[in-house]
Each structure stands twice: as structure tokens, then as C-alpha cells.
N, C-alpha and C positions, 0 to 999 in steps of 0.2 A: 432292338432293345425292348424288353417287356415294359408294360405299363407300371408294374410294381417297382422296377428299378428306377423309374423316372420320378417316383414320389420321394423327393429328397428335401422338400421344403417343409418347414414347421407349419402346422395348421393355423389359419387366421382366426381371429375372434368369432367371425361369422360361421366358419366351419365348425368351431367348437360348440357354438350355440345350436347349430343344426344337429350335430351328433348327439348333443345332450337331449334334444327333443325326441330323438329316436331311441333314447335309453342307452346310448353308447357311452358309458361312464365307467371309471375304475371303481370297483367296490369289492371288499372282502367281507362276506357275512360272518366269517369266523372271528373277525376283530371285535364286533359287538358282543358276540356270544361269550368269548373268553373274558371280556371286560365285565360282563354281568356275572359270570362264575366267580371271578376274582372278588368282585364286590360282595357276592353272597358269602364267601368264606369269612369276611370281616363282619358282615351285618347279621348273619344267621345266629352266631352265638349270643349276640345281644338280644335278638328277637326271641330266642328260646328262653333266655333268662327272664325277659319281661313277661313272656307268656306263662312261665312257671309261677311267677309272682302273682299274676292275675288269677291263676287256678287256685293258688293257696288262699288268696283273699276271698274268692268265691266260696270255697269249701268252708272257710271259717264263718262266712256269713250264713251259709246253709245251716250250720250247727246252731247259730243263734236264732235263726228264724224257725227252727224245727218246732220249738215249743209255742210259737205264736200262730194264731189263726188269721192275722191281718194280711190280706192279699197285697196291700200296698208295699209291705216290706219285701215280698217276693218279687214284685215288679221292679222295685228299685234295685234289688240285687241283680236281677236279670239285665237291667239297663247298664249297671256298672260293669257287669261282665262283658257285655257287648262293646262298650266304650273302651274298656281296658284292652280287649283283644284287638280292636281296630288300631289303637295307639301302638300296640306291641308290633304289629305286622306292617304298620305304615312306612317306617324307614326302609324295610326290605322291598316292599312293593314300589314305593316311590323311587328308590334307587334304581330298580330295574327299568322303570319307565323312563327316567331321566337319561340313563345310559343308552337305552335303545334309541331315544329321539336324538340325543346329541351325537352319538356314534354314527348314525345314518346321515344326519344333516352334515356332519363334518366331511363325510366322504362324497356325497352326491348333491348336497344342498337341499333347499326347500322346494324346488320345482317338482311338480307332479308330472309323470311321464305317461300319458294315456296311450302312447304308441305301443307300449309293451303289453297293453291289455287287448289290443286288436288281434283277432285270429289271423294266423299266417299259414298258408298251405304247406310251406316247407317244414313247419314244425311237426306235421304228421306224416310227412313223406318218409317211408322206410329207407329209401336209398340215401336221402340226406342224413338220416339218423345213423346209418352204418358209416357214412363218411365222417361224421362228427366223432364217432367212437374211435376212429383211427387217426384223428387229428392230433397235433402236438398239444392242443389245449386239453383234450381228454387225457392224454398221457401225463400231463402235468397235474391234473386233478387226481388221477390215480396215485401218482407219486406223492402228492400231498397227504393223501389218506395213509399211505404206508409210513411216511415220515412222521406223521402225527402219532400213529400207534407206537412206533419205536421210541419217539421222544417221551410220550406219556408213560410207557413202560419203564424207561430209564429213570424218570423222576419218581415214579411210584415204588419201584423195587426196594430202595433203601429203607423207606418207612415201613413197608409191609414186612420186610425181613426183621426189622427191629421189633415190631409188634408181635410177630410170631415168636421170637426169642423170649420176649417178656412173658407172653402167655404160657409158654412151655415151662418157664422157670417157676411159675406159680404152683403152689401145692393145693390142688383141688380148688381152683379159682371159682368164685361165685359170679353170677350174672352182674351184680352190682359192682364188682371189682373190675370186670372186663369192659363194661359199657363205657366208662370214662376214657379208658385207654383207646378203645376202638373209635370213639367219637373224636377224640383229639387227633388220632392218626388220620382219620378220614378228612378232617379239615386241612391238615398239613398236606395230604396227598392232592386234594383238589386245588389248594392254593399254589403249590409248586407246578401242578399241571396247567393252571391258568397262566402263570408267568411264562411257562414254556410255550403255551398256545399263543400268547400275545406276540412273542418273538416270531413264531412261524407265521402268524397272521400279518404282522408288519412286513415281513419279507414277501408274502403273497400279494399284499396291497401294492408294494413297490413294483412287482412284476406285472400286476394288472395295469398299473398306471403306465408303465413303459409300453406294454402291449397296446393299450388304448391309444396312446400318442402316436405309436408307429402306424396303427391302422388309419389314423386321421391325417397322415402326411399327404401333402398335395404336390402336384407337378407345378412347374413354373407357368405353364400355360393356364392351368386352373386358377392360379393366383391372378394372372393378367385378366382372365375372363371375369373373375369376381370383382376386381377393381373397376373393370369397364361397366359391369352391371350396377355396382353400388355408387360409383362416382360419375358415371356417364362417359361417353366416348370423348377422348381428348379433342378431336376435331370439333365436335358439337359444343364442348365447353369453351373452346377458343372462339368459336363463332358467337356464342352467347355473350362472352366477355367483350368481344369486339362491338357487338350491337349495343351493349350497355354503355361502353365508352362513347360510342357515337351518339347515343341519346343524351348522355350527360354533356357531351361537347355541344350538341345542338341547343340544349337548354341554356348552356353558358353563352353561346353566341346570341341567342334571342334576348338575353338579359342586357346586351350592349345597347339596345334601343332605349333603355331607361337610364343609361349612364349620363353623367354630366360632362365627362371628358375622357378621351382616349389618348394616352401618352405612348409614343412610338419611338423606335430606334432603328433606322427609319422603316426597315422591312423585316428585321429579324425578331424584334420583340414588340409586343403591344399589350398595354394594360388599360382596362376600362375601370374608371372610378366613379362612384356615385356618392353624393352627400345629401342626406336628409337633414333639414334644419333641426329636427328634434333629437338627432343622434349625437353621440359624443365625438365621433370622428368619422371621416370618410372611409368607405370600405371598397375592397376590390370585388367587382362583380364578374370580371372576365380577365383572363390573362393567357398568354401563350407565346410560342416561338415558331418561326418558320411558317408552315402552311396555316396553322391555327392563327398566328398573328395576322396573316393576310386576310383570313375570313373575318377577324374582328374589325379590321380596317374597312373591309367591304360593307359590313353591317353598319358601321359608324357612318360611312358616307351615304348609305341608303337612307338612314334615319336622321341625317344632318347633325350627327353628334360631333362636336368640335374635336379635331385631332391636333395634338400639340407634339411637335418634334423636339424631344428632349432626351437624348440617349442615356446620359448618366442616371437621370431620375427613373427612366423606364427600366433600366437594368437593376437599379437598387430595389425598386418595388417588386419586380418579378422574382428577385432572389430572396427577399426577406418576408414576403407576404404570401399566405395561402389564399385560395379562392374563398370569398366570403369573409375574410379576416379584415379587421380594421387596420388602418395605416398605423405603423409603430410611431412612437413619440418622436424619434430622431428624424422622421420624414415629415412631421406635421408642417413645419415652416415652408418647405419646398412645395408640398402639395397645396397648401393654403394659397401660395402665390399663384400657382397655376389656376386654381379654381377662381380666385379673385380676378385674374386676367380674363378667364373665359366668361365669367358673369358680366364683366364690363363690356364685352363685345356686343351683346344684344341678343336677339331671339335666334332660334335655330335656323330659321329661313335664311339668315344672312351668312351661315357657314357653308362654304363650298370648297375649301382647300385646307391644306395642312398649315398650321400656324407655327411661327417661331416666337419664343418668348423674347421680350426686350432684354437687352443686356443687363439692365438693372435688376431684372427678376430672375435671371438665370441662376440656378444653384452653383455654388463654387465646386470646382473639380480639382482634385489633387494632382500631383505630378504623374501618378500612375493611372490617371483616368477615373479614380474613384470619386464618388459624391462625398463632399465634406460639408460640415455645418459647424459654425462657431470654432473653426480651426481644427476640428477632429473629423475623422471619417464618419459618415452617417451611421454605419453599422456599429460604431463604438461610442456613440453619443450617450446611450443609456448605460448607466453603471449598475 
């Protein structure tokens, strides 16, 4: 299977950016040209009318200034003529500039493509040139020229035929009688030609767009390689993520040394709680299940942090609190009883085993084993 047949995938944004830098974009220069011609057919009559009015004013001013020897009058007349001429042609010139800029930006954007200005040996290679002449692209260009000539002839012929008949029908027509007819016919011919040219240019742009997108198609392997280059190797990313999680876990385990109590269940769940006198509520500094719970217990034993065996409370805190989050209001009473019990035991040097809460301090447990407070499940105490 050829490499071309394997290019079945749409180009990625990165591929489009790279192709754009190389100047590989869809563009139809005829589109801007015909837009400018069409605009000219509407703006030129107004420009000619305004210019004729300026000439009339200037000629009238010259007749008035002929009998005066004041140079100021002549300079003022000259300045008015220049200003009037500039204002007369400004819409035409400005329209051409705006259409040229907007038309090109709409097709290729604002990005400058210096790659097109770099000399390439293949551009002066005669064998490459002969090959390009026989390419489908060159055949399409030749077909476009022929199609444009035929289309322009088709839209121009009715108007030319009409003008010819009108001129022949005149009896010894003067130049002043023929000029308006020819001028109007010329505008009509160019306007119709411009509309036809725009249609052909739009078709050409669509073909150029399709051809460009086809040339930028990628193989599945190229997409995989690009993803690997831009996003990194999946194995390396997984290793980085694993190390980040390990660092975060180690930081959490180290925070157990500053906790006031660790509540366990008895090996599956462990939650470390710290209470600062100036804070509004105790917060969870470490929590985990399974292996992580075992590491929390080991750290607590190493730093003589009291460990309280209270399964319902450990499960409730682990399920309802995130790391670093304050204890929710429905668990205040139960946690406060645990902290009060721990603070009453004495210094850390006295802690060497897992403690059980006295029965009078144990949180109430529902028939399904859930922690309850004031006759309601702890998770539903807050409305």
C-alpha cells in the first residue's frame, strides 16, 4: 500500500499551522481581482461625476481669476482643485485597498509567510518545471483560463450586440451621441463579467481548499507520533503521575506527626485530625484506606500520636471530608468528644497503644451501622 493511500486522517491543528508557515494555504487571486472590478463598476461612475464637477468649478474659477493679478487667488484655486480631485478619487482608491486587504485576509489570514520568499532550487529546475506543466494542477489552470474566456464572451456578447445595433440604427451619429452609449455598455459588460468571474473564483477557491486539505492529510502513525511528541510518551507521563502521587502521599503521611489524633477502623481506614485553638473547626490532615491507612498508623505510632479505634466515626469522616477540609457540622460533636478524651489523657509520651472510647463517649450507631447524631444519620444532620 502506498504512502498516499494511507493518508486517510484529517490534519491536526499542529499540521495546519506548520503547513500555513510553509505557505500551503488555499487562495484564489481571481477572487480579489473580480471583487475589485465589480466595486469599480459601481464607484467609477460616481468618481467620474465628481471629477467632472471639480473640473467645472476649476474652469469657472480660472475665468474669474483671469482678470486678477493676485497670486493668492491662483494658489487658492489650485489648492481647491487638488483637494477636490483627492476627494473625488478617494472612494475608488480606498475601496480597492479595503477589498484587497479584506479579500486576502479572509483567505489566508494575517500571518506573514517568509518561507515563500526563500529561494528553492526546484523552482529553477527545468525538469521540475516540465513535470509541473503536465500536472493536473497545470491542466486545471489552463482549463480555468479557457473557461473564463468563454464565460466572459458569453456575458459580453449580448451587450455588444445591442450597442452595435443601436449605433447602426443612428443616422450619422456624432461622437457625443455615441460616447454615453459606449460608456454605459462598457460598465454593464464589466459588471456582468465581474459577477461571472466571482462565481468562477468561488468555485476555484473551493477546489483549492479541497486540494490543500487533501495534501495535508495524515496517516494514523503520523498522528500517533505527533501526540507522542506534543503530549509526551504515555509511559513517561504515567511514571510522572505516579511520582507526583507518591510525593503527595509522602507529604500527607509526614503531616500525621502534627495531628492531635488518628481515628481508625481498625486497619482498613485511618483519618488524622488536627485542631488549632485559633481555628473554627478541626481539619483532616491525612486520610486513607488499606496500605495508606497502615502507613498513617505507623507514622502515628512513631510520633506517639494517639490512635482511637472508632470504626463508624472513621468511616464517616473518610467519606464526607476531603484532605485539608474542616470537619462538617454534623460530625462536630463526635469529633469534639474524641479530642476531649485525647486531651484528657496527658502528654504524647504516655501514648503507646490504640485507645477505645468509653461507652458514654461513643457516637451512636444506627441499625445499618451508620453514625447517627440527635436521632438522625450524621450525613443528614445538616439541612
